[in-house]
Chimera marker file (.cmm) of the C-alpha trace (Angstrom):
<marker_set name="trace">
<marker id="1" x="28.277" y="-24.323" z="-14.886" r="1" g="1" b="0" radius="0.5"/>
<marker id="2" x="25.119" y="-25.141" z="-12.952" r="1" g="1" b="0" radius="0.5"/>
<marker id="3" x="25.064" y="-25.160" z="-9.157" r="1" g="1" b="0" radius="0.5"/>
<marker id="4" x="23.963" y="-28.792" z="-9.177" r="1" g="1" b="0" radius="0.5"/>
<marker id="5" x="27.082" y="-29.718" z="-11.144" r="1" g="1" b="0" radius="0.5"/>
<marker id="6" x="29.321" y="-27.828" z="-8.750" r="1" g="1" b="0" radius="0.5"/>
<marker id="7" x="27.611" y="-29.493" z="-5.778" r="1" g="1" b="0" radius="0.5"/>
<marker id="8" x="28.144" y="-32.920" z="-7.345" r="1" g="1" b="0" radius="0.5"/>
<marker id="9" x="31.849" y="-32.242" z="-7.839" r="1" g="1" b="0" radius="0.5"/>
<marker id="10" x="32.265" y="-30.928" z="-4.287" r="1" g="1" b="0" radius="0.5"/>
<marker id="11" x="30.454" y="-33.957" z="-2.855" r="1" g="1" b="0" radius="0.5"/>
<marker id="12" x="32.612" y="-36.337" z="-4.920" r="1" g="1" b="0" radius="0.5"/>
<marker id="13" x="35.785" y="-34.684" z="-3.670" r="1" g="1" b="0" radius="0.5"/>
<marker id="14" x="34.559" y="-34.871" z="-0.062" r="1" g="1" b="0" radius="0.5"/>
<marker id="15" x="33.409" y="-38.485" z="-0.278" r="1" g="1" b="0" radius="0.5"/>
<marker id="16" x="36.540" y="-39.791" z="-1.979" r="1" g="1" b="0" radius="0.5"/>
<marker id="17" x="39.126" y="-37.821" z="0.016" r="1" g="1" b="0" radius="0.5"/>
<marker id="18" x="41.161" y="-36.861" z="-3.042" r="1" g="1" b="0" radius="0.5"/>
<marker id="19" x="43.907" y="-34.688" z="-1.497" r="1" g="1" b="0" radius="0.5"/>
<marker id="20" x="44.913" y="-32.877" z="-4.676" r="1" g="1" b="0" radius="0.5"/>
<marker id="21" x="41.340" y="-31.797" z="-5.293" r="1" g="1" b="0" radius="0.5"/>
<marker id="22" x="40.709" y="-30.094" z="-1.952" r="1" g="1" b="0" radius="0.5"/>
<marker id="23" x="41.929" y="-26.824" z="-3.414" r="1" g="1" b="0" radius="0.5"/>
<marker id="24" x="39.475" y="-27.228" z="-6.294" r="1" g="1" b="0" radius="0.5"/>
<marker id="25" x="36.736" y="-28.026" z="-3.782" r="1" g="1" b="0" radius="0.5"/>
<marker id="26" x="37.451" y="-24.819" z="-1.878" r="1" g="1" b="0" radius="0.5"/>
<marker id="27" x="37.289" y="-22.762" z="-5.064" r="1" g="1" b="0" radius="0.5"/>
<marker id="28" x="34.036" y="-24.419" z="-6.126" r="1" g="1" b="0" radius="0.5"/>
<marker id="29" x="32.536" y="-23.891" z="-2.671" r="1" g="1" b="0" radius="0.5"/>
<marker id="30" x="33.503" y="-20.215" z="-2.818" r="1" g="1" b="0" radius="0.5"/>
<marker id="31" x="31.826" y="-19.960" z="-6.223" r="1" g="1" b="0" radius="0.5"/>
<marker id="32" x="28.638" y="-21.530" z="-4.847" r="1" g="1" b="0" radius="0.5"/>
<marker id="33" x="28.504" y="-19.075" z="-1.945" r="1" g="1" b="0" radius="0.5"/>
<marker id="34" x="29.480" y="-16.006" z="-3.970" r="1" g="1" b="0" radius="0.5"/>
<marker id="35" x="26.029" y="-14.425" z="-4.043" r="1" g="1" b="0" radius="0.5"/>
<marker id="36" x="24.841" y="-15.584" z="-0.623" r="1" g="1" b="0" radius="0.5"/>
<marker id="37" x="25.864" y="-12.440" z="1.242" r="1" g="1" b="0" radius="0.5"/>
<marker id="38" x="24.318" y="-10.115" z="-1.345" r="1" g="1" b="0" radius="0.5"/>
<marker id="39" x="21.104" y="-12.153" z="-1.291" r="1" g="1" b="0" radius="0.5"/>
<marker id="40" x="20.970" y="-12.004" z="2.499" r="1" g="1" b="0" radius="0.5"/>
<marker id="41" x="21.336" y="-8.216" z="2.406" r="1" g="1" b="0" radius="0.5"/>
<marker id="42" x="18.639" y="-7.926" z="-0.256" r="1" g="1" b="0" radius="0.5"/>
<marker id="43" x="16.288" y="-10.180" z="1.721" r="1" g="1" b="0" radius="0.5"/>
<marker id="44" x="16.830" y="-8.052" z="4.846" r="1" g="1" b="0" radius="0.5"/>
<marker id="45" x="16.104" y="-4.862" z="2.857" r="1" g="1" b="0" radius="0.5"/>
<marker id="46" x="12.804" y="-6.246" z="1.547" r="1" g="1" b="0" radius="0.5"/>
<marker id="47" x="11.830" y="-7.562" z="4.987" r="1" g="1" b="0" radius="0.5"/>
<marker id="48" x="12.440" y="-4.150" z="6.593" r="1" g="1" b="0" radius="0.5"/>
<marker id="49" x="10.447" y="-2.434" z="3.856" r="1" g="1" b="0" radius="0.5"/>
<marker id="50" x="7.576" y="-4.908" z="4.163" r="1" g="1" b="0" radius="0.5"/>
<marker id="51" x="6.782" y="-3.817" z="7.707" r="1" g="1" b="0" radius="0.5"/>
<marker id="52" x="6.594" y="-0.169" z="6.620" r="1" g="1" b="0" radius="0.5"/>
<marker id="53" x="4.513" y="-0.872" z="3.512" r="1" g="1" b="0" radius="0.5"/>
<marker id="54" x="2.038" y="-3.192" z="5.203" r="1" g="1" b="0" radius="0.5"/>
<marker id="55" x="1.529" y="-0.721" z="8.041" r="1" g="1" b="0" radius="0.5"/>
<marker id="56" x="0.614" y="1.965" z="5.489" r="1" g="1" b="0" radius="0.5"/>
<marker id="57" x="-1.381" y="-0.164" z="3.075" r="1" g="1" b="0" radius="0.5"/>
<marker id="58" x="-5.036" y="-0.221" z="4.004" r="1" g="1" b="0" radius="0.5"/>
<marker id="59" x="-8.323" y="-1.374" z="2.542" r="1" g="1" b="0" radius="0.5"/>
<marker id="60" x="-8.548" y="1.620" z="0.203" r="1" g="1" b="0" radius="0.5"/>
<marker id="61" x="-6.823" y="0.729" z="-3.087" r="1" g="1" b="0" radius="0.5"/>
<marker id="62" x="-3.820" y="2.882" z="-4.018" r="1" g="1" b="0" radius="0.5"/>
<marker id="63" x="-1.401" y="2.931" z="-6.920" r="1" g="1" b="0" radius="0.5"/>
<marker id="64" x="2.258" y="2.047" z="-6.520" r="1" g="1" b="0" radius="0.5"/>
<marker id="65" x="3.098" y="5.739" z="-6.954" r="1" g="1" b="0" radius="0.5"/>
<marker id="66" x="0.710" y="6.802" z="-4.212" r="1" g="1" b="0" radius="0.5"/>
<marker id="67" x="1.952" y="4.087" z="-1.904" r="1" g="1" b="0" radius="0.5"/>
<marker id="68" x="5.575" y="4.997" z="-2.533" r="1" g="1" b="0" radius="0.5"/>
<marker id="69" x="4.915" y="8.677" z="-1.809" r="1" g="1" b="0" radius="0.5"/>
<marker id="70" x="3.263" y="7.729" z="1.483" r="1" g="1" b="0" radius="0.5"/>
<marker id="71" x="6.095" y="5.498" z="2.718" r="1" g="1" b="0" radius="0.5"/>
<marker id="72" x="9.183" y="6.868" z="0.971" r="1" g="1" b="0" radius="0.5"/>
<marker id="73" x="10.538" y="8.665" z="4.048" r="1" g="1" b="0" radius="0.5"/>
<marker id="74" x="10.228" y="5.540" z="6.216" r="1" g="1" b="0" radius="0.5"/>
<marker id="75" x="11.671" y="3.004" z="3.779" r="1" g="1" b="0" radius="0.5"/>
<marker id="76" x="15.221" y="1.689" z="4.214" r="1" g="1" b="0" radius="0.5"/>
<marker id="77" x="17.920" y="3.528" z="2.296" r="1" g="1" b="0" radius="0.5"/>
<marker id="78" x="18.162" y="2.266" z="-1.271" r="1" g="1" b="0" radius="0.5"/>
<marker id="79" x="14.595" y="0.966" z="-1.445" r="1" g="1" b="0" radius="0.5"/>
<marker id="80" x="13.342" y="2.486" z="-4.686" r="1" g="1" b="0" radius="0.5"/>
<marker id="81" x="9.914" y="2.753" z="-6.262" r="1" g="1" b="0" radius="0.5"/>
<marker id="82" x="10.918" y="-0.057" z="-8.639" r="1" g="1" b="0" radius="0.5"/>
<marker id="83" x="11.784" y="-2.315" z="-5.706" r="1" g="1" b="0" radius="0.5"/>
<marker id="84" x="8.430" y="-1.488" z="-4.135" r="1" g="1" b="0" radius="0.5"/>
<marker id="85" x="6.619" y="-2.438" z="-7.328" r="1" g="1" b="0" radius="0.5"/>
<marker id="86" x="8.573" y="-5.710" z="-7.559" r="1" g="1" b="0" radius="0.5"/>
<marker id="87" x="7.817" y="-6.551" z="-3.924" r="1" g="1" b="0" radius="0.5"/>
<marker id="88" x="4.112" y="-5.746" z="-4.167" r="1" g="1" b="0" radius="0.5"/>
<marker id="89" x="3.583" y="-7.568" z="-7.460" r="1" g="1" b="0" radius="0.5"/>
<marker id="90" x="5.869" y="-10.561" z="-6.859" r="1" g="1" b="0" radius="0.5"/>
<marker id="91" x="7.093" y="-11.088" z="-3.299" r="1" g="1" b="0" radius="0.5"/>
<marker id="92" x="4.032" y="-10.058" z="-1.297" r="1" g="1" b="0" radius="0.5"/>
<marker id="93" x="1.319" y="-10.762" z="-3.880" r="1" g="1" b="0" radius="0.5"/>
<marker id="94" x="-0.433" y="-13.287" z="-1.620" r="1" g="1" b="0" radius="0.5"/>
<marker id="95" x="-0.937" y="-10.633" z="1.059" r="1" g="1" b="0" radius="0.5"/>
<marker id="96" x="-2.121" y="-7.869" z="-1.264" r="1" g="1" b="0" radius="0.5"/>
<marker id="97" x="-5.242" y="-7.529" z="-3.421" r="1" g="1" b="0" radius="0.5"/>
<marker id="98" x="-4.559" y="-6.245" z="-6.928" r="1" g="1" b="0" radius="0.5"/>
<marker id="99" x="-7.349" y="-4.410" z="-8.762" r="1" g="1" b="0" radius="0.5"/>
<marker id="100" x="-6.646" y="-4.224" z="-12.467" r="1" g="1" b="0" radius="0.5"/>
<marker id="101" x="-7.444" y="-1.091" z="-14.388" r="1" g="1" b="0" radius="0.5"/>
<marker id="102" x="-5.789" y="1.486" z="-16.577" r="1" g="1" b="0" radius="0.5"/>
<marker id="103" x="-3.507" y="1.861" z="-13.572" r="1" g="1" b="0" radius="0.5"/>
<marker id="104" x="-3.489" y="-1.106" z="-11.218" r="1" g="1" b="0" radius="0.5"/>
<marker id="105" x="-4.263" y="-0.446" z="-7.573" r="1" g="1" b="0" radius="0.5"/>
<marker id="106" x="-3.364" y="-2.408" z="-4.467" r="1" g="1" b="0" radius="0.5"/>
<marker id="107" x="-4.866" y="-2.902" z="-1.013" r="1" g="1" b="0" radius="0.5"/>
<marker id="108" x="-4.424" y="-5.270" z="1.926" r="1" g="1" b="0" radius="0.5"/>
<marker id="109" x="-5.896" y="-8.701" z="1.432" r="1" g="1" b="0" radius="0.5"/>
<link id1="1" id2="2" r="1" g="1" b="0" radius="0.2"/>
<link id1="2" id2="3" r="1" g="1" b="0" radius="0.2"/>
<link id1="3" id2="4" r="1" g="1" b="0" radius="0.2"/>
<link id1="4" id2="5" r="1" g="1" b="0" radius="0.2"/>
<link id1="5" id2="6" r="1" g="1" b="0" radius="0.2"/>
<link id1="6" id2="7" r="1" g="1" b="0" radius="0.2"/>
<link id1="7" id2="8" r="1" g="1" b="0" radius="0.2"/>
<link id1="8" id2="9" r="1" g="1" b="0" radius="0.2"/>
<link id1="9" id2="10" r="1" g="1" b="0" radius="0.2"/>
<link id1="10" id2="11" r="1" g="1" b="0" radius="0.2"/>
<link id1="11" id2="12" r="1" g="1" b="0" radius="0.2"/>
<link id1="12" id2="13" r="1" g="1" b="0" radius="0.2"/>
<link id1="13" id2="14" r="1" g="1" b="0" radius="0.2"/>
<link id1="14" id2="15" r="1" g="1" b="0" radius="0.2"/>
<link id1="15" id2="16" r="1" g="1" b="0" radius="0.2"/>
<link id1="16" id2="17" r="1" g="1" b="0" radius="0.2"/>
<link id1="17" id2="18" r="1" g="1" b="0" radius="0.2"/>
<link id1="18" id2="19" r="1" g="1" b="0" radius="0.2"/>
<link id1="19" id2="20" r="1" g="1" b="0" radius="0.2"/>
<link id1="20" id2="21" r="1" g="1" b="0" radius="0.2"/>
<link id1="21" id2="22" r="1" g="1" b="0" radius="0.2"/>
<link id1="22" id2="23" r="1" g="1" b="0" radius="0.2"/>
<link id1="23" id2="24" r="1" g="1" b="0" radius="0.2"/>
<link id1="24" id2="25" r="1" g="1" b="0" radius="0.2"/>
<link id1="25" id2="26" r="1" g="1" b="0" radius="0.2"/>
<link id1="26" id2="27" r="1" g="1" b="0" radius="0.2"/>
<link id1="27" id2="28" r="1" g="1" b="0" radius="0.2"/>
<link id1="28" id2="29" r="1" g="1" b="0" radius="0.2"/>
<link id1="29" id2="30" r="1" g="1" b="0" radius="0.2"/>
<link id1="30" id2="31" r="1" g="1" b="0" radius="0.2"/>
<link id1="31" id2="32" r="1" g="1" b="0" radius="0.2"/>
<link id1="32" id2="33" r="1" g="1" b="0" radius="0.2"/>
<link id1="33" id2="34" r="1" g="1" b="0" radius="0.2"/>
<link id1="34" id2="35" r="1" g="1" b="0" radius="0.2"/>
<link id1="35" id2="36" r="1" g="1" b="0" radius="0.2"/>
<link id1="36" id2="37" r="1" g="1" b="0" radius="0.2"/>
<link id1="37" id2="38" r="1" g="1" b="0" radius="0.2"/>
<link id1="38" id2="39" r="1" g="1" b="0" radius="0.2"/>
<link id1="39" id2="40" r="1" g="1" b="0" radius="0.2"/>
<link id1="40" id2="41" r="1" g="1" b="0" radius="0.2"/>
<link id1="41" id2="42" r="1" g="1" b="0" radius="0.2"/>
<link id1="42" id2="43" r="1" g="1" b="0" radius="0.2"/>
<link id1="43" id2="44" r="1" g="1" b="0" radius="0.2"/>
<link id1="44" id2="45" r="1" g="1" b="0" radius="0.2"/>
<link id1="45" id2="46" r="1" g="1" b="0" radius="0.2"/>
<link id1="46" id2="47" r="1" g="1" b="0" radius="0.2"/>
<link id1="47" id2="48" r="1" g="1" b="0" radius="0.2"/>
<link id1="48" id2="49" r="1" g="1" b="0" radius="0.2"/>
<link id1="49" id2="50" r="1" g="1" b="0" radius="0.2"/>
<link id1="50" id2="51" r="1" g="1" b="0" radius="0.2"/>
<link id1="51" id2="52" r="1" g="1" b="0" radius="0.2"/>
<link id1="52" id2="53" r="1" g="1" b="0" radius="0.2"/>
<link id1="53" id2="54" r="1" g="1" b="0" radius="0.2"/>
<link id1="54" id2="55" r="1" g="1" b="0" radius="0.2"/>
<link id1="55" id2="56" r="1" g="1" b="0" radius="0.2"/>
<link id1="56" id2="57" r="1" g="1" b="0" radius="0.2"/>
<link id1="57" id2="58" r="1" g="1" b="0" radius="0.2"/>
<link id1="58" id2="59" r="1" g="1" b="0" radius="0.2"/>
<link id1="59" id2="60" r="1" g="1" b="0" radius="0.2"/>
<link id1="60" id2="61" r="1" g="1" b="0" radius="0.2"/>
<link id1="61" id2="62" r="1" g="1" b="0" radius="0.2"/>
<link id1="62" id2="63" r="1" g="1" b="0" radius="0.2"/>
<link id1="63" id2="64" r="1" g="1" b="0" radius="0.2"/>
<link id1="64" id2="65" r="1" g="1" b="0" radius="0.2"/>
<link id1="65" id2="66" r="1" g="1" b="0" radius="0.2"/>
<link id1="66" id2="67" r="1" g="1" b="0" radius="0.2"/>
<link id1="67" id2="68" r="1" g="1" b="0" radius="0.2"/>
<link id1="68" id2="69" r="1" g="1" b="0" radius="0.2"/>
<link id1="69" id2="70" r="1" g="1" b="0" radius="0.2"/>
<link id1="70" id2="71" r="1" g="1" b="0" radius="0.2"/>
<link id1="71" id2="72" r="1" g="1" b="0" radius="0.2"/>
<link id1="72" id2="73" r="1" g="1" b="0" radius="0.2"/>
<link id1="73" id2="74" r="1" g="1" b="0" radius="0.2"/>
<link id1="74" id2="75" r="1" g="1" b="0" radius="0.2"/>
<link id1="75" id2="76" r="1" g="1" b="0" radius="0.2"/>
<link id1="76" id2="77" r="1" g="1" b="0" radius="0.2"/>
<link id1="77" id2="78" r="1" g="1" b="0" radius="0.2"/>
<link id1="78" id2="79" r="1" g="1" b="0" radius="0.2"/>
<link id1="79" id2="80" r="1" g="1" b="0" radius="0.2"/>
<link id1="80" id2="81" r="1" g="1" b="0" radius="0.2"/>
<link id1="81" id2="82" r="1" g="1" b="0" radius="0.2"/>
<link id1="82" id2="83" r="1" g="1" b="0" radius="0.2"/>
<link id1="83" id2="84" r="1" g="1" b="0" radius="0.2"/>
<link id1="84" id2="85" r="1" g="1" b="0" radius="0.2"/>
<link id1="85" id2="86" r="1" g="1" b="0" radius="0.2"/>
<link id1="86" id2="87" r="1" g="1" b="0" radius="0.2"/>
<link id1="87" id2="88" r="1" g="1" b="0" radius="0.2"/>
<link id1="88" id2="89" r="1" g="1" b="0" radius="0.2"/>
<link id1="89" id2="90" r="1" g="1" b="0" radius="0.2"/>
<link id1="90" id2="91" r="1" g="1" b="0" radius="0.2"/>
<link id1="91" id2="92" r="1" g="1" b="0" radius="0.2"/>
<link id1="92" id2="93" r="1" g="1" b="0" radius="0.2"/>
<link id1="93" id2="94" r="1" g="1" b="0" radius="0.2"/>
<link id1="94" id2="95" r="1" g="1" b="0" radius="0.2"/>
<link id1="95" id2="96" r="1" g="1" b="0" radius="0.2"/>
<link id1="96" id2="97" r="1" g="1" b="0" radius="0.2"/>
<link id1="97" id2="98" r="1" g="1" b="0" radius="0.2"/>
<link id1="98" id2="99" r="1" g="1" b="0" radius="0.2"/>
<link id1="99" id2="100" r="1" g="1" b="0" radius="0.2"/>
<link id1="100" id2="101" r="1" g="1" b="0" radius="0.2"/>
<link id1="101" id2="102" r="1" g="1" b="0" radius="0.2"/>
<link id1="102" id2="103" r="1" g="1" b="0" radius="0.2"/>
<link id1="103" id2="104" r="1" g="1" b="0" radius="0.2"/>
<link id1="104" id2="105" r="1" g="1" b="0" radius="0.2"/>
<link id1="105" id2="106" r="1" g="1" b="0" radius="0.2"/>
<link id1="106" id2="107" r="1" g="1" b="0" radius="0.2"/>
<link id1="107" id2="108" r="1" g="1" b="0" radius="0.2"/>
<link id1="108" id2="109" r="1" g="1" b="0" radius="0.2"/>
</marker_set>
C-alpha cells in the first residue's frame, strides 16, 4: 500500500470521527512512521561524516579509496567505504567536483 493511500485513509478517519476506525487509524499511523527513526539516525550519520569528509577533501582530486583511507579513523562508527561513495556521488554531488577517468576522482567544488 502506498503512503498516499494510507494518509488518505487516516485523514478520512480523522475528518469523519468514525469511532470504530480509530484503532485502524493508529495502526496505519504507526505503519507510516515505521522507518522515520531509522531514517533520522541515517541522516545524522551522514551529516556527521560530511563534516569530516569536507574538512579533508581539498582541491587536489582523490579517489574514493584514498579519501576513505584519509578519513576512516575520524568517521562515525558504521560509516563504511560504500556509504562514503554513496554520499560523495549522490548526496553531496553538488558540493564536489567529479573528474571522470579510469578511476573517478573527487575534489571540493
